[in-house]
N, C-alpha and C positions, 0 to 999 in steps of 0.2 A: 452379209452373213452375220454380222455382230448384231444387227438389229433383230434379225429373227431370234437369236439366242436370248437376248434381254426379253423380248416378248414371252418366250416359253418360261423364263425365269420368273417373270411377274406373274404369270398364270398359276404357277406352281405355289409361289409365296401366297398369293390371295387365297388359294384354295385352302392352305394349312392354316392360315388365319381364320378363316370360316369355320373349320373343323375345330379349332381351339375355342372359338366363340361358342359353338354348340356344346362343347363338352363343359364350359364354365357355366352356360345358362342351365345346363341339366343339374350341375351341382348346387346352384343357387336355389332352383325351383325344388330340389328334395329338402334344402335346409328350410325353405318357406312352408313346405309342407308339415315339417315336424313342427315348427312354431305354431302351425294353425291347429294341429292336433293338440297341442298343450292348452291352448285357450280354452277356458270353460265358459261355457254359455249358461246365463241364468234361465232355467226352463219357464218360468213363470212369464218373464219377458219375451221369450221365444213363442210362447201360446198366445200371450197379448198382442204381439206383432201379426201372428198369423190370423187373428179373428179381426184386426183391424183391416187388414189386407181383404179378408172375405167381405167385410162391411163396405169397404170401398167399391169392390168389384160389383155388389148386390145393387148400389146405387147408380152403376152403369148399364143395368139392364133395362130393356124397354118393355114395360109391362102392358099387357093386352088390356083394353077396356072392355065392358060388359058386352057391348054389341059385337066386338070382334070375337069375344069368347064364345058367344052363342053361335055366331057364324061358323067359326071352326069347329065347334063340337057337332052340329048338324053335319058338317061336310065329312067328319070323320066317321059318325054313324051311318050315314049314307053309303061310304065306301066299304064299310064293314058289312053291311047288309047285302050290297052288290056282290061282293065277293063271296059272301056266304052262300047266297042263291046260286051263283054261277058254279061252285064247287059241288053243292047239293045236285045240280042238274048233270054235272058231269059223271058224278057218283051213280045217279039214277040210270043215266044212258049205259054205263058201263055195267051196271047190273042187269039191265034189261038186255043187252047183248050177250052176257054171260049166260043167262037163263034161256036164251034162244039158241045157244050153241050145244046145250045139253041134250 
């Protein structure tokens, strides 16, 4: 009987400790956010850092060569022409059916 009582008290005490830890961490995080807001950032350094990041990302891009560029351009033009003709045909058929219905 005593062992069960001890286990229950241990559970209660660990739960209360966890709650107090959460409360204290919330207080600390609020203080940290206030400190972060007070820090002034040099606007020119921030802009410079941004453009350095952009340049870094631009170097990672795999640029297409001329041969691939022509291949993809022709494929795109053919795709647009195919669907243009397809929708023109559908429109023409709908117009024909509509004129026969009158």
